[in-house]
N, C-alpha and C positions, 0 to 999 in steps of 0.2 A: 504493500500500500504506500509505504513511504517513497519507494523508488518511482512508483507511478505518479505520485504527486509532484516529485521533482521534475520528472519528464514533462508533465503538463506545464509546469511553470516555465521551463526552458523554451518549450514550443511557443507558449504565449509571448514570452519575452522576445523571441526571434520575430514573430509576426508583428508585434508592436513596433519593434525597431524598423522593420521593413516598411510598414505603413507610415511610420513617422518620417523616414527618409524620403519616401515617395511624396508625402504632403509637403515636406520642406523643399524638395526639388521643384515641385509645381509652383509653390509660392514664390520661389526666388528665380525661376527660369527667365522671366522678363527682365529682371535686373541684371542677371548674368549675361543675357544676350545683348542688352544695351551696353554693358561694360565691355564685352568683347568687341562690339562694333566700334566703340570709342577708342579702344586700344589699337584696332586695325587702322582706323583713320589716323591716329597719332603716328604709327609706324609709317603709314603711307606718306604723311606730310614730312617725315624726316628725310625722305629721298629728295634729290634736286627736282625742282618743278619740271625741268626738261634738260636734256643734254644736247649741246651743240657740237657738231663735228665739221671741221673745216678741211677741205681738200683742194690744194692748188691744182690748176689745170695741167694736164700732161701735154705739153706742146709738141712732144714727139709724135703724139697720136691726134691731137686736136689743135692744130695750128691754124689761126685765122688767116683769111685770104690777104688781109692787109695788116701789117704790124711794123713795129720799130724795135731794134735791138740796141741796148745800151751796154757800153763797156767802160770800165774805170780807168783805162789807159789808152793811149793812141795805138793804132795798128802800126806795125813795122812796115818797111817798104815791101818786104816779101809778102806779108799778110795783105797789104793793099793790092798788090799785083794779083794775088790768088783770089781775093774777093771780086775785083772788077773783071776777072776772067770768067766768073760765073754768069749764067744766063739771066739771073734775077728770079729764078724759080724759088718760091718761098721756103719749102722744106730744105732745098739745097743750101740756101743762104743760112738758115738756122743750124743745119748740121755742121756748117763750117764755123760759125761764130760761137756756138754753145761751148765747145771745149776751151775757147779763149776767155771764158767768163761772161759770156753774153747773157742778158736778161731781156725777156720779151715784154714789151708794152703794147697794148692793143689800142686801135682807134676806137674811141668810145662811141656807143650808140647815142646820138645826140637827141635824146628825148626830153631832157630837162628844159623847161620853158625859160625863155629869156626874161620873163617877168620876175624870175627869182633874183635878178641883179647880176647874173653871170653872163658876161659878154665874151669870155675867153674859154671857148670850148677846148677841152683837154684830151687826155688819154687815160687808159684804165689798165689795171692788172686784175683780171677776173679770177674768182675762185668760187667753188661750190660750198654752200652752207646747208647742212642737214640738221633738222630739229626733231628730236624724238623724246617721248615721255613714257616711263614705265609706271606712272601713277595709276591707281585704280580710279581715282576721282579725275574728272575732266578739268581742263583749264583753257582759257582763251587769251591768246596774244592779240592785243588790239592796237599796238603801236610798236615801232622799232625806230630808234633815233641814233644817228651817228654823232659821235663826240670826238673832237680832235684832242689828242694828248700833246702833240708837238708837231711843228712843221719847220722845214729848213729848205734852203736853196738846193736844187738838184746838183749832184756831184759828178755825174757821168762825164767822161771826156770825149768819147766817141759815140756817134749816133749813126745807125744804118737803118734806112727806111725803105720798106716796100709799100708804096702808097696804095690807097684803095682805088679800084676802077669804078666802084659804085658804092651805094650805101650797103652797110652790113649791120645786121641787128641780131641780138641774142636774147632768148627768153630769160626773164628773171627780174631783178631789182637793180636800179641804178641810184647811187647817192652822188650828189654834186658836192664835191669837197674842194672846189677850186678856191684859190686864194691862200692867204697865210693863216696863222693860228687864231687871229681875231675874227676871221670871216666865218660866219655860221654855216654849217653844212645844211643842205636842203635835200628833201626826199624822205623815204625812197620813192622813186617813180617806177611805174610798171613798164617792164620791157616785154611787150606782147605783140610781136610783129603781125601786122594786119588786123589787129583787134582794136575796137573803139577805146579800150581803156589804156592803150599805150600812151605813155607820157603823163598819165594821171597819177596823183598821189595814191599809192597802193592801198594804204590803210584807211583811206577815205571811203572805200567801197568794200574792203575785205577784212577778214580776221583769220587767224590761224587757230584751229582747234587741235589740241593735243591731249594725251591721256585718255582714260576710260575706253581703251581699245582702239582709239583713233590711229590711223596710219601716220607714219612720219611725214614731215613736210620738207621738201628739198627746194632750195632756191639757188639760182646762179647769180652771184653778187658782182656788180660792176661799179666800183668806186672811181669817179672821174676827178682827176686833178689837172692843173695846168702849170701854174708858176712855182708851186712848192711841192716837195716830197713830204708826205704827212704820215705820222703814226696816229692811229685812231682805233676806236672800239665802238661796239653797238650796245645800247641799252634797250632791252625788250621789256615793255610793260604788259603785264598779264593779270587776269582776274581768275580766282578760284573760289571755293566755298568759304574761305576765310577772309576774302577781301581783295584789295588791289596790291600788287607787288611789282618789283623790278628785278631783272637778272641781267648780269653783264655777259657779253659775248665778245671775245673769248673770256673764260672764267678767270678769276684772280686778277692779276695785273697784266695779263697778256694783251697784245695789240696787233692790229694789222698794219702793214706798211704798203703804201701806194706811192710809186716813184714817178716823179715828173721828168719830162724831157728838158734838158737845158736849152735856153734860147740861143746861146752862142757856144757850142761845143768846140773843142780843139780840132776835131775832125768830123766832117759830115758827109755821108754817102747816101745817094738816093738812086733808085732804079725806077723811073716812071714807066707805066705800061707801054710796051711797044717801042721803047727808046733805049739808048745806051746808058751806062752809068754816068751820073754826074757827081761832082764832089766839090767841097769847099773847105777852107781852113788849111791847116798844115799837112797837106797831102801831096803825093807825086802826081802831077797833072798828066804825065805821059801815059799812064795807065788809066786815066779817068778823063777822056776827051769831051765828055758830053757838055761841059760848061761852055764850049764854043758852039756846039751844034744844037743844043737844046737849052731853052730858057729854064734854068733850074731855080726854083724859088728858094730863098734862104729859109732856114728854120724859123718858125714864127717867133717874133719878139713880142712878148706880152707886156702889158702895162705894169709898171712896178707896183707891188703890193706890200704895204708895211709888214714887217715881221720876218 
């Protein structure tokens, strides 16, 4: 009898504990679910709002039809002779100048309006910008602003130009960074060849949605400079469930560099379409006869800009 009573007490105790735990779980399930969701959101917000990846163009595979190559030293007589013996084919010229330290500068797509105060259309060094977010919650980038960190006079000593035969445009965004450090950047303007929005401020009509399973956003960025080489960065303004925020591109203290073409280089070479090479400055004229047979324009001399 005693053993039976003990067994009954144990069974009742187990049943009581089970039902007590069940009632407790039910009564606290909502609070625990809410706490878990808050913890997940907190972890989600600890991640960067988005990650930006910058990829320079591979000019060996994606060389524009019209471009300029800058070098930090004059070409030797032998290098001048080798250059002016080329036919002016763009890839051939780049293949020759790249091992000598050449850097490509593109002819900018002139979509920035003159109303922004810029009368000196310049050149660009294009790169690809990819934005991606792993956040579960969505976010909206509603503006991107270019900020100049510093600007200086261009330092290249040799300029080799393959001029455009016609207009050339690339899809993407263009910032007008012309002028010195005190001149405010303008843009970004939409590069959308053949579309009505080309030349319009991109974020006046568009936003970028990231996170929450959205696909990444890829832009081809074309910063335009004229009189100054500039170091600069982008400030992206975005909104998420916690409010308005800003994020720098590149992250940390990184900057982009966009190099300007000097107005009076030590050496200047140009191969107009359908003509022979022309040259100016401290060069051997015997291997560059086009100055006599072709009217070769001097490199553009821009108005002085303070800074």
